[in-house]
C-alpha positions in Angstrom: -24.9 30.5 -18.2 -21.6 29.5 -19.9 -18.3 29.9 -18.1 -15.1 31.0 -19.8 -12.8 28.0 -19.9 -9.6 29.8 -19.2 -11.1 31.9 -16.4 -12.5 28.7 -14.9 -9.1 27.0 -15.0 -7.5 30.0 -13.4 -10.2 30.1 -10.7 -9.6 26.5 -9.8 -5.8 26.9 -9.8 -6.0 30.0 -7.6 -8.4 28.4 -5.1 -6.0 25.5 -4.8 -3.1 27.8 -4.2 -5.1 29.4 -1.3 -5.7 26.0 0.2 -2.1 24.9 -0.1 -1.1 28.1 1.5 -3.5 27.4 4.4 -1.9 24.0 5.0 1.7 24.9 4.3 4.0 23.7 7.0 1.5 21.6 9.0 2.9 18.3 10.3 1.1 15.1 9.8 0.2 15.2 13.5 -1.3 18.6 13.2 -3.2 17.6 10.1 -4.6 14.6 11.9 -6.1 16.6 14.9 -9.9 16.3 14.7 -10.3 19.8 16.1 -12.1 21.7 13.3 -15.7 20.9 14.3 -14.7 17.2 14.7 -12.8 17.0 11.5 -9.0 17.1 11.0 -7.3 19.1 8.2 -6.7 15.8 6.4 -10.5 15.1 6.5 -11.1 18.5 4.8 -8.6 17.6 2.1 -10.2 14.2 1.5 -13.6 15.9 1.4 -12.5 18.4 -1.2 -10.9 15.6 -3.3 -14.2 13.7 -3.2 -16.0 16.7 -4.6 -13.3 17.4 -7.2 -13.6 13.8 -8.4 -17.4 14.2 -8.6 -17.1 17.5 -10.4 -14.6 16.1 -12.9 -16.8 13.2 -13.7 -19.8 15.6 -14.2 -17.7 17.7 -16.7 -16.7 14.6 -18.6 -20.3 13.2 -18.6 -21.9 16.5 -19.8 -19.1 16.9 -22.4 -20.1 13.5 -23.7 -23.7 14.8 -24.2 -25.2 13.2 -21.1 -27.1 14.7 -18.3 -25.9 15.4 -14.7 -26.5 12.5 -12.4 -25.7 14.5 -9.3 -28.7 16.9 -8.9 -29.0 16.3 -5.2 -31.3 17.7 -2.6 -29.8 19.4 0.4 -30.5 16.2 2.5 -28.8 14.0 -0.1 -25.8 16.4 -0.2 -25.5 16.1 3.6 -25.8 12.3 3.4 -23.1 12.2 0.7 -20.8 14.3 2.7 -21.3 12.2 5.8 -20.8 8.9 3.9 -17.6 10.3 2.3 -16.3 11.4 5.6 -16.9 8.0 7.2 -15.3 6.2 4.3 -12.2 8.4 4.2 -11.6 9.4 7.8 -8.9 6.8 8.3 -6.9 8.1 5.4 -3.4 9.2 6.2 -2.4 12.9 5.7 -0.1 11.7 2.9 -2.9 9.9 1.1 -5.2 12.9 1.6 -2.6 15.1 0.0 -2.3 12.6 -2.9 -6.0 12.4 -3.4 -6.3 16.2 -3.4 -3.5 16.5 -6.0 -4.9 13.8 -8.3 -8.5 14.9 -8.1 -7.7 18.5 -9.0 -5.6 17.3 -11.9 -8.6 15.3 -13.1 -10.8 18.3 -12.8 -8.5 20.6 -14.6 -8.0 18.0 -17.4 -11.8 17.6 -17.7 -12.3 21.4 -17.9 -9.5 21.8 -20.4 -11.3 19.2 -22.6 -14.8 20.4 -21.9 -17.3 21.1 -24.7 -19.3 24.4 -24.6 -22.2 22.5 -23.2 -20.1 21.3 -20.3 -19.1 24.9 -19.6 -22.7 25.9 -19.1 -23.4 26.0 -15.3 -27.1 25.4 -15.9 -26.3 21.8 -16.7 -25.0 21.0 -13.2 -26.5 19.9 -10.0 -25.1 20.1 -6.4 -21.5 19.8 -7.4 -21.9 22.8 -9.6 -19.3 23.8 -12.2 -17.8 26.7 -10.3 -17.8 26.4 -6.6 -16.6 28.4 -3.6 -16.4 25.2 -1.6 -12.6 25.1 -1.4 -12.3 28.7 -0.4 -14.7 28.0 2.5 -12.6 25.1 3.7 -9.4 27.2 3.3 -10.9 29.9 5.5 -11.9 27.4 8.2 -8.4 25.9 8.2 -6.8 29.3 8.4 -9.0 30.3 11.4 -8.2 27.0 13.1 -4.5 27.5 12.5 -4.7 31.0 14.1 -6.7 29.6 17.1 -4.2 26.8 17.5 -1.1 29.1 17.1 0.2 27.1 14.1 
């Protein structure tokens, strides 16, 4: 099923605005507390950046006429997330914010330049084209902030 390009861009901009609202005003120390099921806020940001990079590459790949290379099983998805966490967990909050900003810019650029084939969600694997992934993380961060009194 094809997605409307402008609607998709708006969706990703809006989901990022919700995430930025969820982290607004947090200090580096607060962002580094591993108290959201063992992850820190900065880990969530790095995780989302990892998936935005993957998704942007998929949009570019499919726009070029190639097939998705990220059609993972649930187990592979879990392994990818665990590996990404281990590789990025020492990242500073500043770098996590930078990665988040750059990866989303790449994704928006890829969607802006996408061919009709690349806007067809049926051509994607685990990363999907439109994901509620970021909204889930925003919700977890907001609940954590409320519980911590931040």
